[in-house]
C-alpha positions in Angstrom: 0.0 0.0 0.0 2.8 2.4 1.0 4.7 1.5 -2.2 1.6 2.3 -4.3 1.2 5.7 -2.6 4.9 6.5 -3.0 4.7 5.5 -6.7 1.7 7.8 -7.3 3.5 10.7 -5.6 6.6 10.1 -7.7 4.6 9.9 -10.9 2.9 13.2 -10.1 6.3 15.0 -9.7 7.8 13.4 -12.8 5.0 14.7 -15.0 5.2 18.3 -13.7 4.3 21.3 -15.8 6.0 24.7 -15.8 3.4 27.2 -14.4 5.3 30.5 -14.6 8.7 32.1 -14.2 10.6 35.3 -13.8 14.0 36.3 -15.0 16.5 38.9 -13.8 16.8 42.0 -16.0 20.3 40.9 -17.2 19.2 37.3 -17.8 21.6 35.8 -15.3 19.0 33.9 -13.3 15.5 32.5 -13.7 12.9 31.8 -11.0 10.7 29.0 -12.2 7.6 27.4 -10.7 6.6 23.9 -11.7 3.1 22.5 -10.9 3.0 18.9 -9.8 0.3 16.9 -11.4 -2.3 16.2 -8.7 -3.6 12.7 -9.4 -7.2 13.3 -8.1 -7.4 16.1 -10.8 -7.5 13.4 -13.4 -10.8 12.4 -11.8 -12.2 15.9 -11.8 -10.9 17.0 -8.4 -9.9 20.6 -7.6 -7.9 22.2 -4.9 -4.3 22.9 -4.1 -1.6 22.2 -6.6 1.8 21.2 -5.0 4.7 22.9 -6.7 8.5 23.0 -6.9 10.2 26.4 -7.0 13.7 26.4 -8.7 16.3 29.1 -9.4 18.4 28.4 -12.4 21.5 30.1 -13.7 22.1 31.3 -17.3 23.2 27.8 -18.4 20.0 26.2 -17.0 21.7 24.6 -14.0 19.5 24.4 -10.9 21.0 26.5 -8.1 18.5 25.6 -5.4 14.8 24.8 -5.0 12.0 24.4 -2.6 8.8 22.4 -2.6 5.6 24.2 -1.7 2.0 23.0 -0.9 0.2 25.2 -3.4 1.5 26.9 -6.6 -1.3 29.5 -6.4 0.0 30.8 -3.0 3.3 32.3 -4.4 3.5 36.0 -4.9 5.8 39.0 -4.7 9.1 37.7 -6.1 12.0 40.1 -5.3 15.5 39.8 -6.8 18.3 40.9 -4.5 22.0 41.1 -5.2 22.8 37.6 -4.0 19.3 36.1 -3.3 15.8 35.9 -4.5 12.9 36.3 -1.9 9.4 35.3 -2.5 6.3 35.1 -0.3 3.7 32.3 -0.1 0.6 31.4 2.0 0.1 28.2 3.8 -3.2 27.6 5.6 -3.8 31.4 6.0 -0.5 32.8 7.3 2.1 34.3 4.9 5.7 33.1 4.9 8.8 34.4 3.3 11.5 32.2 1.7 14.9 33.1 0.4 17.1 31.2 -2.1 20.7 32.2 -2.2 22.1 32.8 -5.7 25.8 32.5 -5.0 26.7 29.1 -3.4 
Protein backbone atom coordinates (compact mmCIF):
# COMPACT_ATOMS: atom_id res chain seq x y z
CA UNK A 1 0.00 0.00 0.00
CA UNK A 2 2.77 2.45 0.96
CA UNK A 3 4.68 1.51 -2.16
CA UNK A 4 1.65 2.32 -4.32
CA UNK A 5 1.19 5.72 -2.63
CA UNK A 6 4.88 6.50 -3.03
CA UNK A 7 4.75 5.51 -6.71
CA UNK A 8 1.72 7.78 -7.28
CA UNK A 9 3.52 10.72 -5.64
CA UNK A 10 6.65 10.08 -7.70
CA UNK A 11 4.62 9.91 -10.92
CA UNK A 12 2.91 13.19 -10.05
CA UNK A 13 6.26 14.95 -9.68
CA UNK A 14 7.81 13.39 -12.79
CA UNK A 15 5.01 14.70 -14.98
CA UNK A 16 5.21 18.27 -13.71
CA UNK A 17 4.35 21.31 -15.80
CA UNK A 18 5.97 24.74 -15.82
CA UNK A 19 3.42 27.16 -14.42
CA UNK A 20 5.25 30.50 -14.55
CA UNK A 21 8.67 32.09 -14.18
CA UNK A 22 10.58 35.32 -13.77
CA UNK A 23 14.01 36.33 -15.02
CA UNK A 24 16.51 38.91 -13.79
CA UNK A 25 16.85 41.97 -16.04
CA UNK A 26 20.31 40.87 -17.20
CA UNK A 27 19.20 37.26 -17.80
CA UNK A 28 21.63 35.77 -15.26
CA UNK A 29 19.01 33.87 -13.25
CA UNK A 30 15.51 32.49 -13.70
CA UNK A 31 12.93 31.79 -11.01
CA UNK A 32 10.69 28.99 -12.25
CA UNK A 33 7.64 27.41 -10.69
CA UNK A 34 6.56 23.91 -11.70
CA UNK A 35 3.14 22.52 -10.86
CA UNK A 36 3.04 18.90 -9.79
CA UNK A 37 0.25 16.89 -11.37
CA UNK A 38 -2.35 16.23 -8.70
CA UNK A 39 -3.60 12.73 -9.37
CA UNK A 40 -7.17 13.32 -8.13
CA UNK A 41 -7.36 16.10 -10.76
CA UNK A 42 -7.48 13.36 -13.37
CA UNK A 43 -10.78 12.38 -11.81
CA UNK A 44 -12.22 15.89 -11.84
CA UNK A 45 -10.89 16.97 -8.42
CA UNK A 46 -9.94 20.56 -7.63
CA UNK A 47 -7.95 22.16 -4.85
CA UNK A 48 -4.33 22.90 -4.07
CA UNK A 49 -1.60 22.16 -6.57
CA UNK A 50 1.76 21.22 -5.04
CA UNK A 51 4.70 22.91 -6.70
CA UNK A 52 8.46 23.03 -6.95
CA UNK A 53 10.25 26.39 -7.04
CA UNK A 54 13.68 26.42 -8.68
CA UNK A 55 16.29 29.08 -9.36
CA UNK A 56 18.39 28.40 -12.44
CA UNK A 57 21.50 30.12 -13.75
CA UNK A 58 22.06 31.29 -17.31
CA UNK A 59 23.16 27.79 -18.41
CA UNK A 60 20.00 26.19 -17.02
CA UNK A 61 21.66 24.62 -14.00
CA UNK A 62 19.48 24.43 -10.90
CA UNK A 63 21.05 26.46 -8.09
CA UNK A 64 18.48 25.61 -5.44
CA UNK A 65 14.82 24.81 -5.05
CA UNK A 66 11.99 24.39 -2.61
CA UNK A 67 8.79 22.35 -2.55
CA UNK A 68 5.57 24.21 -1.67
CA UNK A 69 2.05 23.00 -0.92
CA UNK A 70 0.23 25.23 -3.38
CA UNK A 71 1.49 26.92 -6.56
CA UNK A 72 -1.29 29.50 -6.37
CA UNK A 73 -0.01 30.84 -3.04
CA UNK A 74 3.30 32.26 -4.43
CA UNK A 75 3.50 36.02 -4.90
CA UNK A 76 5.84 39.02 -4.67
CA UNK A 77 9.11 37.66 -6.07
CA UNK A 78 11.98 40.05 -5.29
CA UNK A 79 15.47 39.80 -6.77
CA UNK A 80 18.32 40.90 -4.52
CA UNK A 81 22.01 41.14 -5.23
CA UNK A 82 22.77 37.61 -4.02
CA UNK A 83 19.33 36.12 -3.33
CA UNK A 84 15.75 35.92 -4.48
CA UNK A 85 12.94 36.35 -1.95
CA UNK A 86 9.37 35.25 -2.45
CA UNK A 87 6.28 35.07 -0.33
CA UNK A 88 3.67 32.33 -0.12
CA UNK A 89 0.65 31.43 1.96
CA UNK A 90 0.10 28.21 3.85
CA UNK A 91 -3.22 27.63 5.58
CA UNK A 92 -3.78 31.38 6.03
CA UNK A 93 -0.46 32.79 7.33
CA UNK A 94 2.08 34.33 4.94
CA UNK A 95 5.67 33.09 4.85
CA UNK A 96 8.85 34.42 3.27
CA UNK A 97 11.48 32.21 1.71
CA UNK A 98 14.93 33.10 0.41
CA UNK A 99 17.07 31.23 -2.10
CA UNK A 100 20.74 32.22 -2.23
CA UNK A 101 22.08 32.81 -5.73
CA UNK A 102 25.80 32.48 -5.00
CA UNK A 103 26.66 29.14 -3.42
